[in-house]
Each structure stands twice: as structure tokens, then as C-alpha cells.
N, C-alpha and C positions, 0 to 999 in steps of 0.2 A: 232592142236590147232586152235581156232577161230582167224580169221584175219580181222574181220569187222572194228575194230578200225584202223588198219593199212591202210586199204583202204580209210577210212575217212581222215586220216592224209595225205595220198598221194594226196587227192583232194584239200587240203588246200594249196593254192599257192598265191603268190603275183600277183594280177590282176590289171593292170593299165588302161585298156580300159573299163571304166565303163559307164553305162547308167542308165536311169530311167525306163526302161521297166521291172518293178517288179510287179508280180501278188500278192505277199503277202501284207497284210495290214500293216500299221504302227504299229497297236496294236499287230499284230502277231510277227513282228520283235522285237518290244520292249520287249515282253514277252519272246522271245527266248534269248535275251541278258540278261535279268534279271535272267532267270533260269541257263544259262551257268555260270554267275558270282557266283550265289548262290552255285552251286555245285563244284566250283573250290576250292582246298585246300589252306589254309594259316597256317603259323606257329602259334601254340597255339590257333588255330581257331580264330585269332583276326579279320578276315574279314576286312582287311585294304584297299581293292580295292574299288574304287568308279567309277562311269561312268555317263556320260550325253549323251543321244542319240539325235542327231539333225536330223531333216527332213526339206525338203522344203527350204524356205527362210533362216531358221536358219543355215542349213548346208551350203548353198551358202555363207552366211555372214561369216562363219568361214574361208572359203578359200579366200574370199575377204580380210579379215583381215591379213591372212598369206601373200597374194600377196603384200598388202600395206606395211607390215612390212619389207619384204625382199627387197623392192625397194631401201631402204636406205643401204642395206648390200651388194648387188650385184654390182660389180665395173663398169660394162659397160652396155649400152642399149642392146647390142647384147646378153650378158650373161643373162640379165634380161628377154629378150624375151623367151629364152629357159626355164628359171625358171618358167615364167608365163604360158608357154605351159604345163609344168608338173603339176602345181597347178590347171590349168583349167581342166585337166583330172580327178583330184580328185573331183572338183566341179561338174563335169558332172554326178557324181553318184547320187544315191537315198537318201543317208544319210551319216552321220558320227558318229562314236562312239568316244567320248573323254574319255580317261582312266586317272584316278587320283589315287594317294596314299593319304589316310587320314593321314596326318602327326601327327595329334592329337592322333590318335589311336597308332601309332608307338611310340610316346613319352611317352604315358601312359604305354605301355608295357615295355619300357626301365626303367621306374621308378618302376614298379611293380615287374619286374623280373631282378633285378640288376645284377645277376650272368651272364645273357645272353644279357645284354644291348648292347654290341658292335655288336651283330648279327642282331638286329631287323630291321635295315635299309636294310641290304642285304636280309633278309627274306621277307620283304615287297615287294622287287623287284621280288623275286621268286614267290610269290603269285600273283603279278601283271602279270608276264609272263604266269603263268598257266591260269589266267582268260582270257588274250588276246588270247591264243591259243584255249581255249574252245569256245569263241565267234566266232573266225575265222573259226574253224571247223564246228560249228553249222550253220554259214552262208553258208559255202561251201556245206554242206549236203543239203541245200535248194537251191542250184544252184545260189547262190549270190557270186559275186566276191568281193574281198577286198584286201587291203594292209595295212601295218602298217608304219606310218610316225612319224617323231620326229622333229617338229619345235619348241618345247619347249626348253629352257625357253624364247626364243625371243618373243613369242606370249602370254606369261602367263598373263601379265597385261591387254592386250586387251581382252582376252577371259574372264577373271574374270569379267570385266565390262559388256561385251556383254551378257554373259550367266548366270550372277548372281551366280558365283561359290562360294560355301560356304567357309568360313574361314577355313584354315587348309588343304584344298584339293589342292594337288600339281599335276599339269598337267605332265603326263609322256609320252603320245603318242596319236596319232590321227589315227583312222581307217576309211577311206572312203570306202563305199560299194555300190553296185548296180548290175544291170544286167551285164553279161559278154558279151562285144561287139566285142571281137576279140579272136582268138585262142592264148592260152598262150604259152610261150616259154618252151622248154624242160629244165628241171632242171639238173644241173651237180652235181653229188654226189662224195664225197670223198670215198675211199675204206673203207668199214666197219671195216676192221681189223686195220686201222689207228686210229679209234675212239673208238672201244670197245675191251677190252682185257678180256680173260677168264683165270682164275686160278682155277685148279681143286684140288690141294693138298696144 
């Protein structure tokens, strides 16, 4: 059997040592993100995933907003220094993809397909996860490192104002990306038999 996809999935890892040494243009990266999201499946083909791609000062601003917001949440200066160091590693990247769920689409589905209404919120998360993985794998295939962060909902209001987020878009994750500046750590896997069962009869 072909294993190309498996190899691509194996290359998709959380990379925290990011840089701006990227040969691909902003247009090429944006197009890659668009295509990866477009080809990712969603329940009832509702296409509820949304994204904003930030580059340059916009990406830096996003992580400055995160740092400012967390300053009031972290209990001590020492703890904040560690938090700020982590955030600065995201800021060091080439850009950031913000992932959203279009809640208006989800609510419309709930009303249109009442029999399945209780499922659409979960299904939107499944679609979002598929899109996130697609973007992540596409970036990794092009030798770009990334990780997936979740500072929402603490930063939701600040991001809405800073980046003109449309009404109904709910922030779900932030993906900083850039050049890979350090060797990644080895990943520890559970035993496959603990995660996947086979029943033949």
C-alpha cells in the first residue's frame, strides 16, 4: 500500500523554535492555507471553518496582545517571564494562522436540520480539526514548522478589534509558523493496540 500520506503526517510535529528564514512568499503560503482548508471535509459540507492569516507586524501584534492579556492572569513576575518567553517564541515566527468557527453557519444548520441539531457544534469542531491538520501537514511538507495554540477565549475581544474579525466568527486556535530553527524532540507514542482494535467476525 502507498504510505506517502503517513510520511507527511509523521513530519507534522509541534515546532516551537521558529524563525523568519522562509523562502516561500506570503502569497504562496496564503494560497496553501486556502487550498488546505477548502479541501478539508465538514459535516453536510457546511464549510464552517474560517481563517485569518497574519504576517509581519500583524502577526507580531497578535502575540503582543496575548502577552499583554496574560500579564493580568499570571500570578507572579517569575511565572510571567516564562510565559513571555514562550509567547516570544511564537512571535519569532514568519506568520500566524488564526482558526475560527463561523457560528452563524452552525446555527443555520441547527435550524435547517433539526433532527441533528445537537450534533452540529461537535461536527464543526471535527471539521475545524481536519482543517487544522491539513494546514499543518501542508506547511510541514514545505519545510515550515508550526504548532497549535489555544489562548482563546481570553484574547477574543482584543483580536476582534485588532483584526476586524467578522461577526459570528469564534476564535478556536492560533497556529504560529515559520522556519525550523532547532531539531525537534522525538515523539513518544502509545502502543497502537491500545488505540486501535480489529474485529474480524
